ZAKEMI-268718 format. One line per field, with one value per residue (C-alpha): x, y, z; residue number from 1. Coordinates in Angstrom, 2 decimals. Each point is the difference from the previous one (the first is absolute). Example, Ala and Ser with C-alpha at 12.3 -4.5 7.8 and 13.67 -1.06 7.14 Angstrom:
REM ZAKEMI-268718
xx: c(12.30_1.37) .
yy: c(-4.50_3.44) .
zz: c(7.80_-0.66) .
num: c(1_2) .
This chain:
REM ZAKEMI-268718
xx: c(0.00_1.52_-0.18_0.11_-2.93_-1.08_-1.82_-3.11_0.18_0.13_-2.97_-1.95_0.87_-1.10_-3.25_-1.05_0.47_-3.12_1.88_-0.06_3.22_0.81_2.88_-0.04_2.13_2.17_-2.90_-2.23_-2.26_-0.90_1.98_-1.16_-2.48_-0.87_-3.50_-0.50_-0.91_-3.25_-0.74_0.74_-0.91_-2.00_2.51_1.12_3.49_-1.37_-1.66_3.35_2.89_1.07_-1.82_1.65_0.42_-0.71_-3.21_-1.91_1.43_-2.45_0.87_0.45_2.61_2.29_3.30_2.88_2.20_-2.23_1.98_3.64_2.39_3.46_1.29_-0.65_-2.02_-2.85_-3.17_-2.81_-3.32_-3.73_-2.57_-3.56_-0.20_-2.95_-2.05_-1.72_-3.40_0.93_0.81_3.48_2.03_2.88_3.22_3.42_2.68_3.63_1.77_3.57_1.91_2.21_3.32_-1.90_-2.33_-3.08_-2.10_-1.14_-3.03_-1.79_-3.31_-1.87_-3.67_-0.21_-3.60_-1.35_2.74_-0.74_-3.73_0.80_2.20_-2.78_-2.52_2.30_0.48_-3.77_-0.47_2.70_-1.61_-3.36_1.60_1.72_-3.32_-1.64_2.81_-0.32_-3.65_0.94_-0.50_3.21_3.44_2.01_3.57_2.63_3.24_3.16_3.08_1.87_-2.27_-1.65_-3.76_-1.33_-3.61_-2.20_-3.69_-1.92_-0.70_3.76_0.54_-2.79_1.52_3.75_0.25_1.82_2.82_1.85_3.77_-0.35_0.90_-2.81_1.32_0.05_-3.46_-1.79_1.85_1.88_3.32_3.45_0.96_-1.86_-2.32_1.70_-2.97_-1.65_-2.81_0.40_3.59_-1.00_-2.09_3.13_2.03_-2.67_-1.98_-3.10_-2.86_0.27_-2.71_0.60_-1.85) .
yy: c(0.00_3.27_3.17_2.18_2.25_-0.19_2.54_-2.19_0.14_3.80_0.09_-2.26_2.28_3.04_-1.61_-1.85_2.80_1.52_3.33_2.38_-0.36_2.23_1.17_3.66_1.52_3.09_1.95_-0.97_-2.28_-3.60_-2.64_-3.11_-0.82_-3.21_-1.59_1.37_3.35_-1.45_-1.79_3.02_3.00_-1.46_1.11_-2.49_0.27_1.41_2.85_1.02_-0.75_3.20_2.23_2.18_-1.63_3.29_0.39_-2.18_1.54_2.27_3.61_1.06_-2.75_0.88_1.77_0.27_-2.26_-3.09_-1.64_-0.84_1.46_-1.12_-3.58_-2.24_2.76_-1.28_1.77_-1.03_1.80_-0.49_1.36_-0.43_-1.80_-0.09_-3.22_-0.72_0.53_3.64_-0.41_0.36_-2.53_0.80_-1.64_-0.18_0.29_-1.05_1.20_-0.38_0.60_-2.39_0.85_0.24_2.62_-2.21_0.49_-3.08_0.65_-2.17_1.16_-1.53_0.76_1.42_1.26_-2.63_0.67_3.73_-0.66_-2.09_2.78_2.55_-2.28_-0.33_3.78_0.48_-2.49_1.72_3.40_-1.43_-1.40_3.34_1.81_-2.40_0.47_3.77_-0.29_-1.63_2.14_-1.47_1.04_-2.57_-0.12_-2.50_0.06_-1.19_-0.88_3.10_2.26_1.49_0.24_-2.30_0.17_2.19_0.77_3.28_-0.23_-0.30_3.26_1.67_-1.03_0.34_2.08_-1.00_-2.40_0.38_0.18_-0.73_-2.95_-1.58_1.40_3.51_-0.25_-1.71_1.06_3.13_-1.52_0.35_-3.63_-3.34_-0.56_-2.09_-2.35_0.00_-2.59_-0.18_-1.12_-2.49_-1.59_-0.30_-1.52_-2.32_-0.85_0.38_2.54_3.00_2.28_3.60_3.26) .
zz: c(0.00_-1.11_2.07_-3.12_-0.84_-3.62_-2.12_0.30_3.82_-0.14_-2.38_2.36_2.91_-2.02_-1.17_3.17_2.51_1.55_0.19_-2.96_-1.98_-2.94_-2.12_-0.97_-2.75_0.33_-1.47_2.97_-2.09_0.84_-1.88_1.86_2.79_1.78_0.25_3.53_-1.55_-1.26_3.29_2.22_-2.17_-2.89_-2.66_-2.66_-1.47_-3.26_1.97_1.45_-2.37_-1.73_2.51_2.69_3.40_1.79_-2.04_2.47_3.18_1.81_-1.00_3.64_0.52_-2.93_0.50_-2.44_2.13_-0.26_-2.81_0.66_-2.54_1.12_-0.57_3.00_1.69_2.20_1.06_2.36_0.30_0.45_-2.42_-1.14_-3.34_-2.36_-0.19_-3.30_1.73_0.71_3.70_1.47_1.98_2.31_-1.19_1.62_-2.71_-0.22_-3.14_-1.17_-3.23_-1.91_-1.63_-3.30_1.44_0.29_3.11_1.88_2.20_2.53_1.44_2.93_0.65_3.53_-0.23_2.39_2.56_-0.13_0.47_3.08_1.37_-0.62_1.73_3.03_0.10_-0.13_2.84_2.03_-0.56_1.10_3.15_0.73_-0.48_2.45_2.54_-0.35_1.15_3.33_3.13_1.50_-1.18_-1.79_-1.26_-1.04_1.91_-1.77_2.05_-1.23_2.15_-3.08_-0.32_-2.70_-1.09_2.21_-0.24_0.06_3.76_0.67_-1.93_1.97_3.35_-0.71_-3.17_-3.16_0.91_-3.32_0.46_3.75_2.15_2.03_3.32_-1.53_-1.56_2.89_3.17_-1.15_1.17_-1.52_0.57_0.19_2.94_2.71_0.45_-3.39_-0.18_-3.76_0.35_2.70_-2.76_-2.16_2.84_1.45_-3.16_2.19_-0.13_2.36_1.40_0.93_0.48) .
num: c(1_2_3_4_5_6_7_8_9_10_11_12_13_14_15_16_17_18_19_20_21_22_23_24_25_26_27_28_29_30_31_32_33_34_35_36_37_38_39_40_41_42_43_44_45_46_47_48_49_50_51_52_53_54_55_56_57_58_59_60_61_62_63_64_65_66_67_68_69_70_71_72_73_74_75_76_77_78_79_80_81_82_83_84_85_86_87_88_89_90_91_92_93_94_95_96_97_98_99_100_101_102_103_104_105_106_107_108_109_110_111_112_113_114_115_116_117_118_119_120_121_122_123_124_125_126_127_128_129_130_131_132_133_134_135_136_137_138_139_140_141_142_143_144_145_146_147_148_149_150_151_152_153_154_155_156_157_158_159_160_161_162_163_164_165_166_167_168_169_170_171_172_173_174_175_176_177_178_179_180_181_182_183_184_185_186_187_188_189_190_191_192_193_194_195) .
């Protein structure tokens, strides 16, 4: 069994990948695309070959620097890319140039990941809004004496703790409290009650 990669192996790799592979000429036009383009974005090879690669990038995401120009130069960026149905998908791109000036680009659809991130952010905002409605003050205490998350009631009682340590914001001290119940939690790993 030989460990050598043949041209056929490379073609298989190019054609079987679920990522978008393409070769772009020095003029910025498609020269070759793999079948994943049709699966991910609905575009067949004949729709793309001879057309500009940047032509399908969302206009707000285009900058002059998005195609590498120097040999062996590599670029990485995210952009919205036009689906054949008229919608846009978020793609993460890796581009590099060959010695001959061809641009090799690999795109990965990250739309679903971004939707999950947005959903988590929405959930977090909903939780923060709920915590801001509580009549009791609430805050998160990291071990570095900063003040992590804090709710609206905390701000009403102690003011804005931004750029302050917990002992400054809560007790008005210049150094950590000698018997801080919060730090007893860190040391004992047990809940503490205090007033």
